[in-house]
DRENDO-1510 file (C-alpha; in Angstrom, 1 decimal, always signed):
<recs>
REC; n; res; u; v; w
REC; 1; MET; +112.8; +102.7; +105.4 .
REC; 2; GLU; +115.1; +105.7; +104.8 .
REC; 3; ARG; +112.8; +108.5; +105.9 .
REC; 4; CYS; +109.9; +109.1; +108.2 .
REC; 5; PRO; +106.7; +108.9; +106.2 .
REC; 6; THR; +105.1; +111.7; +108.2 .
REC; 7; CYS; +107.8; +114.5; +108.2 .
REC; 8; ASN; +110.4; +113.1; +105.8 .
REC; 9; ALA; +113.2; +113.2; +108.4 .
REC; 10; ARG; +116.0; +110.8; +108.0 .
REC; 11; TYR; +115.3; +107.5; +109.7 .
REC; 12; THR; +117.8; +106.9; +112.5 .
REC; 13; GLY; +116.8; +103.3; +113.3 .
REC; 14; LYS; +114.9; +104.2; +116.5 .
REC; 15; ARG; +111.3; +103.3; +117.2 .
REC; 16; PHE; +110.1; +107.0; +117.2 .
REC; 17; CYS; +111.0; +109.7; +114.7 .
REC; 18; HIS; +113.4; +112.1; +116.3 .
REC; 19; ARG; +111.6; +115.1; +114.7 .
REC; 20; CYS; +107.8; +114.5; +114.8 .
REC; 21; LYS; +107.7; +111.6; +117.3 .
REC; 22; THR; +105.7; +109.3; +115.0 .
REC; 23; ASP; +105.9; +105.6; +116.0 .
REC; 24; LEU; +107.9; +104.0; +113.3 .
REC; 25; GLY; +108.2; +100.7; +115.0 .
REC; 26; THR; +105.3; +99.1; +113.2 .
REC; 27; LEU; +106.8; +100.0; +109.8 .
REC; 28; ALA; +110.1; +98.7; +110.9 .
REC; 29; ASP; +108.5; +95.4; +112.1 .
REC; 30; ILE; +106.8; +95.0; +108.8 .
REC; 31; GLU; +110.1; +95.5; +106.9 .
REC; 32; THR; +111.7; +92.9; +109.3 .
REC; 33; SER; +108.9; +90.4; +108.7 .
REC; 34; ALA; +109.2; +90.9; +104.9 .
REC; 35; GLY; +112.9; +90.2; +105.1 .
REC; 36; GLU; +112.3; +87.1; +107.2 .
REC; 37; HIS; +109.8; +85.8; +104.6 .
REC; 38; LEU; +112.2; +86.5; +101.8 .
REC; 39; ASP; +115.0; +84.6; +103.6 .
REC; 40; ALA; +112.5; +81.7; +104.2 .
REC; 41; ALA; +111.6; +81.7; +100.5 .
REC; 42; ILE; +115.3; +81.4; +99.6 .
REC; 43; SER; +115.8; +78.6; +102.2 .
REC; 44; ALA; +112.8; +76.8; +100.8 .
REC; 45; PHE; +114.3; +77.0; +97.3 .
REC; 46; ASP; +117.5; +75.5; +98.6 .
REC; 47; ALA; +115.4; +72.7; +100.1 .
REC; 48; LYS; +113.5; +72.3; +96.8 .
REC; 49; ASP; +110.2; +73.0; +98.6 .
REC; 50; PHE; +108.8; +75.2; +95.9 .
REC; 51; ARG; +105.3; +75.5; +97.5 .
REC; 52; GLN; +106.8; +77.0; +100.6 .
REC; 53; MET; +109.0; +79.2; +98.5 .
REC; 54; TYR; +106.0; +80.5; +96.7 .
REC; 55; PHE; +104.1; +81.1; +100.0 .
REC; 56; HIS; +107.0; +83.0; +101.6 .
REC; 57; ALA; +107.9; +85.0; +98.5 .
REC; 58; LYS; +104.2; +86.0; +98.0 .
REC; 59; ARG; +104.0; +87.1; +101.7 .
REC; 60; ALA; +107.3; +89.0; +101.5 .
REC; 61; CYS; +106.0; +91.0; +98.5 .
REC; 62; ALA; +102.7; +91.6; +100.1 .
REC; 63; LEU; +104.5; +93.2; +103.1 .
REC; 64; ARG; +107.1; +95.1; +101.2 .
REC; 65; ARG; +107.7; +94.9; +97.5 .
REC; 66; THR; +111.4; +95.1; +96.5 .
REC; 67; PRO; +113.0; +94.2; +93.2 .
REC; 68; GLU; +114.7; +91.2; +94.9 .
REC; 69; GLY; +111.4; +90.0; +96.3 .
REC; 70; ALA; +109.7; +90.4; +93.0 .
REC; 71; ARG; +112.4; +88.3; +91.3 .
REC; 72; VAL; +112.1; +85.5; +93.9 .
REC; 73; LEU; +108.3; +85.6; +93.6 .
REC; 74; ALA; +108.5; +85.4; +89.8 .
REC; 75; SER; +110.8; +82.4; +90.0 .
REC; 76; ALA; +108.7; +80.7; +92.7 .
REC; 77; SER; +105.6; +81.3; +90.5 .
REC; 78; LEU; +107.3; +79.5; +87.6 .
REC; 79; LEU; +108.4; +76.6; +89.8 .
REC; 80; VAL; +104.8; +76.0; +91.1 .
REC; 81; GLY; +103.2; +76.4; +87.7 .
REC; 82; GLN; +101.6; +79.8; +88.2 .
REC; 83; PHE; +102.8; +81.1; +84.8 .
REC; 84; ASP; +100.4; +84.1; +84.6 .
REC; 85; ALA; +101.6; +85.3; +88.0 .
REC; 86; ALA; +105.2; +84.8; +86.9 .
REC; 87; VAL; +104.7; +86.9; +83.8 .
REC; 88; ASP; +102.9; +89.6; +85.8 .
REC; 89; GLN; +105.8; +89.8; +88.3 .
REC; 90; TRP; +108.4; +89.9; +85.6 .
REC; 91; THR; +106.6; +92.5; +83.5 .
REC; 92; ALA; +106.1; +94.8; +86.5 .
REC; 93; LEU; +109.7; +94.4; +87.5 .
REC; 94; ASN; +111.0; +95.3; +84.0 .
REC; 95; ASP; +108.6; +98.2; +83.4 .
REC; 96; ARG; +110.5; +100.4; +85.8 .
</recs>
């Protein structure tokens, strides 16, 4: 998160926006959780546990969609045989 979604002030890393006092902690927690799931997906790939990789990549993209997360999810989808999902992820990623 780079800016407050309420007032568009620059995000300073604090739990509350310095300008409008909106609680940004929940959004920051969601971003942190998405990053943790993405890291878990990459670790599962290293361990060759592709079902866990798919689970964590899908969860990471559900929480916060990033290009890196979409690439990991497309790869995980291929590895578990979810070919339609892999094509959908790759198409959405490259249509930008």
